[in-house]
Steps between C-alpha positions, in 0.01 A plus 500: 500500500228283343607138454335270246575124468475358149469135394792496256599244241466189722130536575390214275772275642328535838161373385270358638566720804499824298167419342339646812763737642783730390854371541534736799240303699679164485604386847855380545662485843271648765367797303369559151741680264283814532509488881882474485533806277256705708690424819835591342368812329283619788225563240196342349522376137268454207526270200536478123351164407258333256196709412249252643680513839533878509167573667601296803867599477496855358788726404525848648727732301615833642719775356817311593518123522748217541404172333648179642507153341296290745686177423792636704492491882646803678834520676651794691753574222238485227249715689762769565571520126133512412428780752772705333360474146451831316333598172615289202691258718456121512648193666544194277584138588634279218369744235149504654343799676492449877384851593467840336378855562201617294312826482121488464403381145866481398575277201788283609801475267792342683746605227475852643536387862808492721514131594667342803564122471425327832789261575469426874463132589194550724241449221204285598269467204188295422515409128341155496231332708756262650703799623225553757599189694864471397581856621261490793760410768707809405184715488388380847835597652485847338145563615574362848786746539283786368199428721678418826775762503496684834198302625462238772321170444227371724634241743537144376254288703649266762335197341674563164845373404702769322843501336693819412243726665669814363356407164148437628244782509146466631249784448235607746189285507678186371436174688775234486413183689734207565694534175859481374656813347839432336658817365848347469512542123278807460251728676149412618238773490165440674257774397226686685196304625630169367461156654757221503334189642645222712769275355584718202865496393631809320843549340625835382510687277122506561233767505147476633305815409219662693182310591630162372503162670745212505303193605594222738805288410585696185855460370625818332841495334723796405416761241124502569266798521139467617328826397222673698170324580625151407479158663771241455550142611697192398848533347609815317845583363634810323158620394300827495132541572428864404193539722141394572576137401475168679697179514314386806580129512781245465687464172824637355555831324850586386659768282155640422310827487129554571321825421198638691186304580645157416406183689675163496280205599605252767805287410584701189862443403728689264797332338801730487765259361487289185574126531799541267630806691490705182447875501132598515318653203214738579224643279590843370213728392727713281627226271199271562747218555658322791827674589797372703514655846866404545407339831448143616230615744169655402154406622166678451425851373133572571322825408233683706166334581612152389425191706546124504316210659627241751788273403595711199845411360686775319787402274839673514480846352123551474353837412131566591340819377237718668170359629558137408327214682696171499380165636502122442755221498829497308734778399340797324693664213796717605341807337144572601356816340298755692128420549550125448289242679598132528807280540707228340199363305446832326416866544209722410445874533411617850194724452570847634162523674582195708859612559388844617240346735781302666729803517229703671439227761872449567574871540198554722648250745785751547260791528580628150278569200546362151419831335441619145859610465635153573234339284607719207864389542405133502269552200800634311720209609228263377512661155880513489532133597254365243787430261643236733175317585390212282129547565 
């Protein structure tokens, strides 16, 4: 069977992260949503997404296809139902299509379908940006169970203190030196070819993905994922770094999400709790207003290729778009549009030529090329985001 992941109705609620990727390529837990589905299905997947993303993330349609709403993470029960789908059958969740069978070039009319309503309580869905960190502890546990089943961890080094070692898994090539691993309240996953330096203190649920580094003395609290090719230091709590991003120095980051190619300058701090303990409001691209998250805790949402200078202070519930450059004293606004340059004293448009020069340099440091395909995506994001920039 050919499996296709589609963005679904929540795509705009997941901006700025879905400016540069399909919903399927959001990382929550240890794996991206796509990687989870491919492991469960035993098959590769393709994508239905925005047209400007489709060259990088193409759709492959065959004679028979099953389309899956990528905002849902897989479970064993759900996957078994999906694998059993036949022609003109669909699975719905709360009156929304979760998965359906489609012939090549078929026009979909659900009124003619046989529909199964999914009612199991194992749903894990990413509908809002804050779901990425709020549901991350549960996602880490699910991915940990999936990735480690029937496998044996590398030995925990003698110079490392470890609690509840049954919930600690270290992949080959990882170096863990004089650290504390506390998996009492959730699993700890240390990925391939990672480095955990001296004096780091890690509390589970925690995931460190391949080729990433936890620097000396870092304090990592539960619910945190450090994606591949990242560096992290200082104090981090219940946050997700999707990959290729750095928080390389002291400073606090809590209840936050960073996309790819982000960098936080030394002593950057994110506020995740308002002084009056009120629920946090976050910028919503759909309504173009600040919407209530329903949570007291929410820090920074930063899209791909955005960066900030030393001593930057982010207010509670700040949304930063794609390829923004933030610096200077004081608190910048809590919504910073894509391709903005400046800080609390004002913002101007970040010229794409300069932004692309930086992107090329940053990616080259990881041995990757900032190619025409990625440039075209960011050019489109620049045009889309004009409406929110003041200059």
